[in-house]
C-alpha positions in Angstrom: -29.6 8.4 46.7 -32.4 10.1 46.0 -34.1 12.2 49.6 -37.5 10.3 50.4 -39.2 13.2 51.0 -38.1 14.5 47.1 -39.9 11.0 46.3 -42.7 11.5 48.2 -43.7 15.0 47.2 -42.4 14.2 43.0 -43.1 11.2 42.6 -44.8 11.5 39.0 -40.9 13.2 38.3 -39.5 10.5 39.4 -41.5 8.0 37.6 -40.9 9.3 34.4 -37.2 9.7 35.1 -36.6 6.1 35.5 -39.0 5.6 32.5 -36.6 7.9 30.6 -33.2 5.6 31.5 -35.2 2.7 30.0 -35.1 1.3 33.8 -37.1 -0.4 36.4 -37.5 1.2 40.3 -39.6 0.2 43.5 -41.5 3.0 43.7 -44.7 2.0 44.9 -42.9 -0.8 47.3 -41.0 2.6 48.3 -44.5 5.0 49.0 -45.9 2.0 50.7 -43.2 1.4 52.7 -42.8 5.4 53.4 -46.2 5.2 54.6 -45.9 2.3 56.9 -42.9 3.6 59.1 -44.8 6.9 59.5 -48.0 4.7 60.6 -45.7 2.6 62.7 -43.2 6.0 64.4 -46.9 7.8 64.7 -48.0 4.8 67.3 -45.0 4.2 68.5 -44.8 7.9 70.4 -48.1 7.9 71.1 -47.8 4.4 73.0 -44.1 5.7 74.4 -46.0 8.9 75.6 -48.9 6.5 77.4 -46.3 4.3 78.8 -44.2 7.3 80.7 -47.5 8.6 81.8 -48.6 5.0 83.6 -45.3 4.7 85.0 -45.9 8.0 87.0 -48.7 6.2 88.7 -48.7 4.0 91.9 -51.7 2.2 90.9 -51.4 -2.0 90.1 -53.8 -1.6 87.3 -51.6 0.9 85.6 -48.5 -1.0 86.1 -50.4 -4.1 84.0 -51.3 -1.6 81.2 -47.7 -0.4 81.3 -46.3 -4.0 80.9 -49.0 -4.2 78.0 -47.4 -1.3 76.7 -43.7 -2.1 76.7 -44.6 -5.2 74.7 -46.4 -3.5 72.4 -43.8 -1.2 72.1 -40.9 -3.6 72.1 -42.9 -5.1 68.9 -43.2 -2.3 67.0 -40.0 -0.9 67.5 -38.7 -4.8 65.7 -41.1 -3.7 62.9 -39.5 0.0 62.3 -36.1 -1.9 61.9 -37.5 -4.3 59.4 -39.6 -1.5 57.9 -36.4 0.9 58.0 -34.0 -2.3 56.0 -36.7 -2.7 53.4 -37.1 0.7 52.6 -33.5 1.5 52.7 -32.7 -1.5 50.4 -35.5 0.2 47.8 -34.2 3.2 47.9 -30.6 1.9 47.1 -32.3 0.6 43.8 -33.6 4.1 42.5 -31.7 5.3 39.9 -30.2 9.4 39.4 -32.0 11.8 38.3 -31.0 12.7 34.6 -30.7 16.8 33.8 -32.7 18.5 31.6 -29.9 18.9 29.1 -29.3 14.8 28.5 -30.7 13.9 25.4 -33.6 11.7 25.4 -33.0 8.1 24.1 -33.5 4.6 24.7 -30.6 2.6 23.7 -26.6 3.9 22.8 -27.7 4.0 19.6 -29.3 7.7 20.5 -26.2 9.2 22.0 -25.3 12.6 20.7 -21.3 13.5 18.8 -20.3 16.6 20.5 -17.7 17.0 18.3 -14.4 14.7 16.5 -11.1 16.2 17.1 -8.5 14.8 14.4 -9.3 13.0 11.3 -9.0 9.0 11.3 -5.2 8.1 10.0 -5.6 6.4 6.7 -2.8 4.3 6.5 -1.1 3.5 3.2 -1.3 -0.3 3.9 -3.9 -2.6 5.5 -3.8 -1.6 9.5 -3.9 -4.8 11.4 -5.8 -5.1 14.8 -3.9 -4.9 18.2 -4.1 -9.0 18.3 -2.3 -9.7 15.8 0.3 -6.8 16.0 0.7 -7.7 19.7 1.4 -11.7 18.9 3.9 -10.3 16.1 5.8 -7.9 18.0 5.7 -10.6 21.2 4.4 -7.7 23.4 1.3 -9.4 24.1 0.9 -13.2 25.3 -2.8 -14.4 25.3 -1.7 -18.0 25.7 0.5 -17.5 28.7 -2.6 -15.2 29.8 -5.3 -18.4 29.5 -2.6 -20.6 31.4 -2.1 -18.8 34.4 -6.0 -17.6 34.9 -8.4 -18.5 32.3 -10.2 -16.9 29.4 -9.9 -12.9 29.6 -6.5 -12.6 30.8 -3.5 -11.8 28.9 0.3 -11.0 29.8 2.0 -7.9 28.4 5.6 -8.6 28.2 9.0 -6.1 27.4 8.1 -3.4 25.4 4.3 -4.3 25.5 4.3 -3.6 29.7 6.6 -0.5 29.2 4.2 1.1 27.1 1.6 1.0 29.1 3.6 1.9 32.3 4.7 5.1 30.4 1.0 5.9 29.3 0.0 5.5 33.3 3.1 7.8 34.1 2.5 10.5 31.4 -1.6 10.8 32.2 -0.8 11.0 35.8 2.0 14.0 35.7 -0.2 15.8 33.3 -3.4 15.4 35.8 -0.9 16.4 38.9 1.2 19.3 37.6 -1.3 20.6 35.0 -4.3 20.1 36.3 -3.9 20.6 40.1 -5.3 16.8 41.1 -3.8 15.2 44.2 -2.0 11.8 43.5 -3.7 9.4 45.8 -2.5 5.3 46.3 -5.9 4.0 47.5 -6.8 -0.1 48.3 -8.2 -1.7 45.7 -10.0 -4.1 48.4 -13.0 -2.4 49.9 -15.9 -3.1 52.3 -19.2 -3.2 51.2 -20.7 0.0 52.7 -18.1 1.5 50.2 -19.4 -0.1 47.2 -23.0 0.9 48.4 -21.6 4.5 48.6 -20.3 4.6 45.2 -23.7 3.0 44.4 -22.4 -0.2 43.0 -24.1 -2.0 45.8 -26.6 -3.7 46.0 -27.8 -3.2 42.3 -24.6 -4.1 40.8 -23.5 -7.2 42.9 -23.6 -9.6 40.0 -20.7 -7.9 38.3 -18.2 -7.6 41.2 -15.5 -9.9 42.7 -15.7 -10.8 46.0 -13.5 -12.5 49.1 -16.6 -14.1 50.8 -14.2 -15.1 53.5 -13.0 -11.6 54.4 -16.2 -9.5 53.0 -13.7 -7.7 51.0 -14.5 -6.7 47.4 -12.2 -5.7 44.6 -12.4 -2.3 43.2 -14.2 -2.2 39.5 -13.0 1.2 39.3 -11.1 3.9 41.8 -14.3 5.7 41.9 -15.4 3.3 44.9 -12.6 4.3 46.9 -12.1 7.8 46.3 -15.5 8.2 46.5 -15.2 7.1 50.1 -12.4 9.2 51.0 -14.4 11.6 53.0 -17.1 9.4 53.9 -19.6 10.6 57.2 -17.3 13.9 56.9 -18.4 17.3 57.0 -16.0 19.6 55.3 -15.1 23.1 56.3 -15.8 26.1 54.6 -13.5 26.5 51.6 -12.6 23.1 51.4 -14.1 22.5 48.3 -13.4 21.5 45.3 -11.6 18.8 45.8 -9.6 17.1 42.9 -7.9 13.6 43.0 -6.0 11.2 40.7 -4.9 7.9 41.3 -3.7 4.7 39.2 -5.3 1.5 40.1 -6.4 -1.8 38.7 -9.6 -2.6 38.4 -11.6 -6.1 38.2 -14.9 -6.5 36.7 -16.8 -9.3 35.6 -17.3 -9.2 31.7 -20.3 -11.0 30.2 -20.0 -11.1 26.7 -21.9 -12.9 24.0 -20.0 -15.4 21.7 -18.6 -13.1 19.0 -18.3 -10.0 20.6 -15.6 -8.6 21.7 -14.0 -11.6 21.8 -10.8 -11.5 20.4 -7.9 -8.8 21.8 -7.4 -6.9 24.9 -11.0 -4.8 24.7 -12.7 -6.5 27.5 -10.9 -8.2 30.2 -12.0 -8.9 33.8 -8.6 -7.0 35.1 -7.4 -3.6 33.3 -5.6 -0.6 34.5 -7.0 3.0 34.8 -6.2 5.9 35.8 -9.1 7.7 37.6 -9.9 11.5 38.4 -12.1 12.5 40.9 -14.0 15.6 42.2 -15.5 17.4 45.3 -17.8 20.2 44.5 -20.3 22.4 45.3 -23.9 22.1 43.9 -23.7 25.4 42.2 -20.3 24.5 40.6 -20.7 20.8 39.6 -21.8 21.0 35.8 -18.8 23.8 35.4 -16.4 21.3 36.7 -17.6 18.6 34.9 -17.0 20.3 31.6 -13.3 21.2 32.9 -13.1 17.1 33.5 -14.0 16.2 30.4 -11.4 18.7 28.9 -8.5 17.2 30.9 -9.6 13.9 29.8 -9.0 15.3 26.7 -6.0 16.8 26.6 -4.3 13.4 26.8 -5.9 12.2 23.7 -4.9 15.4 21.9 -1.3 15.1 23.3 -1.3 11.5 22.1 -2.2 12.8 19.1 -4.8 10.0 18.4 -8.1 11.3 17.0 -11.2 11.2 19.1 -14.9 11.9 19.5 -16.8 13.4 22.6 -20.6 11.9 22.6 -23.4 13.2 25.2 -25.0 10.0 26.5 -28.9 9.6 26.1 -31.4 9.2 29.1 -31.1 5.4 28.7 -27.3 5.0 28.7 -26.5 7.3 31.8 -24.9 5.3 34.4 -27.1 4.3 37.0 -25.5 7.1 39.5 -25.2 9.8 36.7 -27.1 12.6 35.7 -25.4 13.4 33.1 -22.3 12.0 31.2 -20.0 12.7 28.1 -18.0 9.7 26.9 -14.6 10.0 24.9 -13.8 7.9 22.5 -10.7 6.8 20.6 -10.1 5.8 16.8 -8.7 2.3 16.0 -7.8 1.8 12.7 -7.0 -2.2 13.0 -10.5 -2.8 15.3 -12.1 0.0 12.6 -13.8 1.7 15.7 -14.4 4.1 18.2 -13.1 2.6 21.4 -14.4 4.6 24.4 -11.6 5.3 27.1 -13.0 7.5 29.0 -16.7 8.3 30.6 -17.2 11.7 32.7 -20.3 12.1 34.8 -22.0 14.6 37.2 -23.5 12.8 39.9 -24.8 15.1 42.1 -25.6 14.8 45.5 -26.4 11.1 44.7 -23.6 9.2 46.1 -22.6 11.9 48.5 -26.5 10.9 50.2 -25.4 7.3 50.4 -22.1 7.8 51.6 -23.1 10.8 54.1 -20.6 13.5 52.7 -21.5 17.0 53.0 -20.0 20.4 53.9 -20.5 23.7 55.2 -20.8 27.3 52.9 -20.2 29.4 55.8 -18.8 28.7 59.5 -22.4 28.7 60.8 -24.4 27.5 57.7 -26.2 24.2 57.6 -24.3 20.9 56.4 -25.2 20.4 52.9 -24.5 17.4 50.3 -21.6 17.8 48.4 -21.6 16.7 44.2 -19.3 13.9 43.2 -17.8 13.9 39.6 -15.6 10.9 38.3 -13.9 10.5 34.9 -11.7 8.5 33.4 -8.4 10.1 32.9 -7.7 7.5 30.9 -8.6 3.8 31.0 -6.5 1.2 29.6 -6.2 -0.9 28.1 -8.0 0.8 25.4 -5.6 4.1 24.8 -2.9 0.9 24.9 -4.8 -0.7 21.6 -5.4 3.2 19.8 -1.9 3.4 20.3 -0.7 0.4 19.0 -3.1 1.1 16.2 -3.0 4.3 15.5 1.0 4.0 15.7 1.9 1.1 13.7 3.9 0.7 10.5 4.0 -1.2 7.2 7.6 -2.7 8.2 5.7 -4.1 11.3 6.9 -1.7 13.8 5.6 0.6 16.4 6.4 4.6 16.7 6.1 5.3 19.8 4.2 8.9 20.5 6.4 11.8 21.0 4.8 12.3 24.3 5.8 9.1 25.3 9.2 8.6 24.4 10.9 10.3 27.5 8.4 7.6 29.9 9.8 4.4 27.3 13.6 5.4 26.5 13.1 3.8 23.1 11.4 5.7 20.2 10.0 2.1 18.4 8.8 -1.4 19.3 10.3 -3.6 16.7 9.9 -7.5 17.2 13.6 -7.9 18.8 12.0 -5.8 21.6 8.9 -7.7 22.9 11.5 -10.1 24.1 
């Protein structure tokens, strides 16, 4: 959330930032509500002073006037609550300000490729897409997924399920043992205020799953729970930076147009993800973003799969982000680059919503932290890239070298699908 004072004093800058995002925000309503709020508070303070003075008087007429003031004060207090609620709702719908280094653009077509690592593999046979590989090997069962839950669900069987678990364990081990992240086990159902803190509510309510009876929401990413680990806290001096990593299932409503991404497991309502998260000082957050991207890239390098890094333009960075890099893996069967990580610096945007602060020094004023998040990496697209890059002409799948200690086998053959 942006600071109200910042919006008031930098209105045109905020308008330009929202426009650069190709987005909209109720800036005029915010300014009107802000003025009404301040006028209301000024009148309230004046009436409270008058009532206090009258209460000391023994005059009968004064007591009558005091009752009139009391009724007026009560009305203004109710107005204040209504105005504050409306103002907060509007403020929660304003996106973060892109950093100056973010490339301008009107759509994802204006994203910039920063670097490409590795050349797309040239197979000496026609590569199959993962959905054909999975069905032939008996490791992806689309029919059962649809029968159990409906469209956009699937079942991983045998070696397919083992391979996904191996990927998750491998990624966690690298981030915990080598990149100094603390592993966390998180709730996957949260209260609404947790989603407000992470910037998913109110703007993206339609993309979320909810248990209406208990008012629990299923997380779309571990970022939600990780953001709220230090909600309403003031972290003591010397605490930052904090690095966390978590593996969770994630749940999102996927609204796809007919003919786009309807085959395979690229998009689904339920998926697995390893999430990296950082709480940092404002002075170091961009440096920490570069390290975050590097940590995600390391997984791609060790899997020996070609990947590229893209700097997202102003129109494609997420609502809470001030700067974002995407990492995409090559998938020869799909013949496309698949996003497997999105790494963002959200500056103090989420911290203001979740009220997360720190003290630079023991007696210093508390300041808002900066938060960063990134997939490290996201399934099932990493699984897709492994299946399609490591497929062989005889229909088998080689297991990447780094995953063999985790799978316990070196190849997937049709007999392994079981």
